[in-house]
Legacy VTK file of the C-alpha trace (Angstrom):
# vtk DataFile Version 3.0
C-alpha trace
ASCII
DATASET POLYDATA
POINTS 133 float
0.118 0.157 -0.086
2.184 2.580 -0.913
0.867 6.375 -0.606
1.745 8.969 -3.009
5.179 11.347 -2.516
4.458 14.020 -1.498
6.687 17.117 0.833
4.507 17.407 3.392
0.668 15.288 4.249
-1.476 18.038 5.465
-3.620 17.698 8.150
-6.566 16.501 5.952
-4.895 13.509 3.416
-3.765 12.084 7.252
-7.735 12.503 8.377
-8.557 10.772 4.685
-6.197 8.440 5.490
-7.838 7.699 8.967
-11.379 7.806 7.748
-10.560 5.102 4.827
-9.854 2.102 7.578
-13.784 2.016 7.550
-13.931 0.262 4.592
-13.616 -3.525 4.794
-10.113 -4.780 4.547
-10.676 -6.428 1.356
-11.943 -3.445 -0.131
-8.825 -1.087 0.855
-5.921 -3.794 0.047
-7.388 -3.166 -3.525
-8.285 0.474 -4.034
-6.488 2.103 -0.803
-2.918 3.790 -3.039
-5.851 4.872 -5.598
-8.012 6.649 -3.352
-4.994 8.295 -1.217
-3.176 9.938 -4.860
-7.093 10.710 -6.061
-7.722 12.537 -2.931
-4.070 13.873 -2.685
-5.307 15.402 -6.167
-8.349 16.490 -5.423
-6.611 18.562 -2.557
-4.552 20.012 -4.481
-7.326 21.210 -6.611
-10.020 22.193 -4.730
-10.641 26.272 -3.798
-11.396 25.339 -0.475
-10.926 22.556 2.777
-14.621 23.593 3.223
-15.443 22.147 -0.377
-13.623 19.484 -0.095
-14.274 18.077 2.528
-18.462 18.577 1.648
-17.730 16.208 -1.959
-15.431 13.368 0.363
-18.195 13.266 2.992
-20.826 12.589 0.516
-18.718 10.322 -1.622
-17.962 8.270 1.941
-21.117 8.367 3.485
-22.823 6.815 0.196
-19.942 4.485 -0.495
-20.169 3.270 3.016
-23.776 2.794 3.514
-23.540 0.507 0.310
-20.756 -1.433 1.447
-23.149 -1.838 4.536
-26.347 -2.436 2.958
-24.275 -5.118 0.405
-23.126 -7.007 3.906
-24.524 -10.249 6.167
-25.447 -7.494 8.603
-27.404 -4.567 6.585
-29.664 -7.146 4.909
-30.112 -8.516 8.550
-30.620 -4.634 10.040
-33.571 -4.234 6.947
-35.102 -7.303 7.768
-35.480 -6.800 11.317
-36.528 -3.220 10.298
-39.473 -4.174 7.421
-40.293 -6.997 10.405
-40.886 -4.345 12.304
-42.126 -1.893 10.590
-44.739 -4.694 9.260
-46.139 -5.029 12.808
-46.423 -1.884 13.862
-48.849 -0.645 10.841
-50.393 -3.615 11.256
-51.450 -3.081 14.739
-51.431 0.884 13.946
-53.984 -0.005 11.166
-56.006 -2.767 13.484
-56.313 -1.026 16.867
-55.390 2.475 16.667
-53.180 4.801 18.640
-54.859 4.308 21.353
-52.788 3.028 24.203
-53.918 -0.918 25.692
-52.312 -2.840 23.827
-48.721 -4.010 25.313
-49.050 -6.602 22.491
-47.326 -4.988 19.604
-44.659 -2.815 22.268
-43.050 -6.560 23.194
-42.963 -7.619 19.950
-40.621 -4.312 18.732
-39.164 -4.733 21.351
-38.425 -8.483 20.947
-37.300 -7.032 17.348
-34.932 -5.059 18.663
-33.599 -8.089 20.982
-33.000 -10.319 18.293
-30.852 -7.603 16.125
-29.045 -6.784 19.545
-28.412 -10.697 20.139
-27.416 -10.831 16.224
-24.787 -7.895 16.481
-23.670 -9.792 19.577
-22.438 -13.011 18.367
-21.604 -11.660 14.993
-18.760 -9.586 17.275
-18.170 -12.302 19.959
-19.642 -15.472 18.149
-21.670 -18.044 19.888
-20.234 -19.703 23.061
-17.933 -22.706 22.723
-19.553 -24.512 25.993
-22.787 -24.986 25.283
-23.895 -27.227 28.589
-27.467 -25.944 28.817
-28.235 -27.008 25.127
LINES 1 134
133 0 1 2 3 4 5 6 7 8 9 10 11 12 13 14 15 16 17 18 19 20 21 22 23 24 25 26 27 28 29 30 31 32 33 34 35 36 37 38 39 40 41 42 43 44 45 46 47 48 49 50 51 52 53 54 55 56 57 58 59 60 61 62 63 64 65 66 67 68 69 70 71 72 73 74 75 76 77 78 79 80 81 82 83 84 85 86 87 88 89 90 91 92 93 94 95 96 97 98 99 100 101 102 103 104 105 106 107 108 109 110 111 112 113 114 115 116 117 118 119 120 121 122 123 124 125 126 127 128 129 130 131 132
């Protein structure tokens, strides 16, 4: 992973290099050097840092969102959110906005709990000792 040859790296360049760590490692192995060179070229041609960071912020946001939505976790989050919205809409149209129907709140909490459990197992893995199974 070579960096563009520059006399002195600016703070913006160093910040951008750190922000690239948000991308998946496989993507960075292929594109990091090119992305850093493109940033250096944009920084040299930009009229102001504000204009540069507006462009970079938009690009980073859009590409990171597309990477996240294409991942397994992203699809799971979308599925949980859609299920929660369908349950909420069904409860709202069948029972109305009046209080007194705690089942809808239980389902919403259950789905958020499922999402939390999925995230925890992705970070920490499943327990190897399953003595209560």
